[in-house]
C-alpha positions in Angstrom: 17.8 92.0 96.1 15.9 88.9 94.6 13.9 89.3 96.8 12.4 93.0 94.6 12.9 90.9 91.4 10.5 87.3 92.5 8.2 89.7 94.1 8.2 91.9 91.1 8.2 88.8 88.7 5.1 87.6 90.6 3.0 90.3 90.9 3.6 90.8 86.4 2.1 87.5 86.7 -0.6 88.1 88.4 -1.3 91.2 86.5 -1.0 88.6 83.5 -3.6 86.2 84.6 -5.4 88.7 85.9 -6.4 90.2 82.8 -6.7 86.6 81.1 -9.4 86.5 83.3 -10.9 89.9 82.5 -10.6 88.7 79.0 -12.0 85.3 80.0 -15.4 87.5 81.1 -15.6 89.6 78.7 -16.1 86.8 75.5 -18.5 85.4 77.4 -20.3 88.4 77.9 -20.2 89.3 74.2 -20.5 85.4 73.1 -24.8 85.6 75.3 -24.8 88.8 73.7 -24.8 86.9 70.1 -26.7 84.3 71.4 -29.7 86.9 72.9 -28.8 88.7 69.4 -29.8 85.6 67.7 -32.5 84.5 68.8 -34.2 88.3 68.2 -33.4 87.9 65.4 -35.3 84.1 64.7 -38.4 86.2 66.7 -38.5 88.8 64.7 -40.4 89.3 60.4 -37.7 90.3 57.2 -37.8 90.0 54.5 -34.1 88.0 53.8 -33.2 84.9 55.6 -30.1 84.7 53.8 -28.3 87.9 54.8 -27.4 88.6 58.6 -29.2 91.6 60.1 -26.9 93.6 61.5 -27.6 94.5 66.2 -28.7 97.6 64.7 -30.9 96.5 61.9 -32.1 94.2 64.1 -32.6 96.4 66.8 -35.1 98.8 64.7 -36.9 95.7 63.3 -37.6 94.5 66.9 -39.0 98.3 68.5 -41.1 98.2 64.9 -43.0 95.1 65.5 -43.5 96.2 69.0 -45.1 98.8 68.7 -46.7 97.5 65.2 -48.1 95.0 67.2 -48.8 97.6 69.8 -51.2 99.1 67.1 -52.6 96.1 66.4 -54.1 95.6 69.6 -55.1 98.7 70.3 -56.9 98.6 67.4 -58.4 95.2 67.3 -60.0 96.3 71.0 -61.6 98.4 69.8 -63.2 96.0 66.7 -63.2 92.1 67.7 -65.1 91.2 64.6 -61.9 92.1 62.5 -59.6 89.2 60.4 -57.1 89.2 62.8 -54.2 86.6 61.0 -55.1 89.4 58.0 -54.2 92.0 60.2 -51.1 90.4 61.3 -49.8 89.2 58.2 -50.5 92.9 57.1 -48.3 94.0 60.1 -45.2 91.9 59.2 -45.6 92.4 55.3 -45.9 96.4 56.4 -41.8 95.8 58.9 -40.5 94.2 55.3 -41.1 96.9 53.6 -39.9 99.0 56.6 -36.6 96.9 56.6 -36.5 96.7 52.9 -36.9 100.8 52.7 -33.8 100.5 55.5 -31.5 98.7 54.2 -32.3 100.5 51.0 -31.6 103.8 52.6 -28.5 103.2 54.5 -27.1 101.4 51.4 -27.1 104.8 49.0 -25.3 107.0 52.3 -22.2 104.3 51.7 
């Protein structure tokens, strides 16, 4: 009887240890993911630097920025004499405008 109890206690301890290890791995994974989102937030242009963008806002802005830059590259390859700095500034401003509109639309839904 005592050996069964020891085996059960050992099994419970092993299960608890595996759960703790799994929780730690998940915590590390989430820290890594959050660090990646923060790095992305730092490189995409957006209106308000005071308010942290949500994950969905960050992904949406990054996607829009990639689309805008792709469009810019496609257009600039056909007209190399255009002012690249002004076009990049326009892309960033357009992205900020979209960000502001998306945020306002999301606030109106709640």
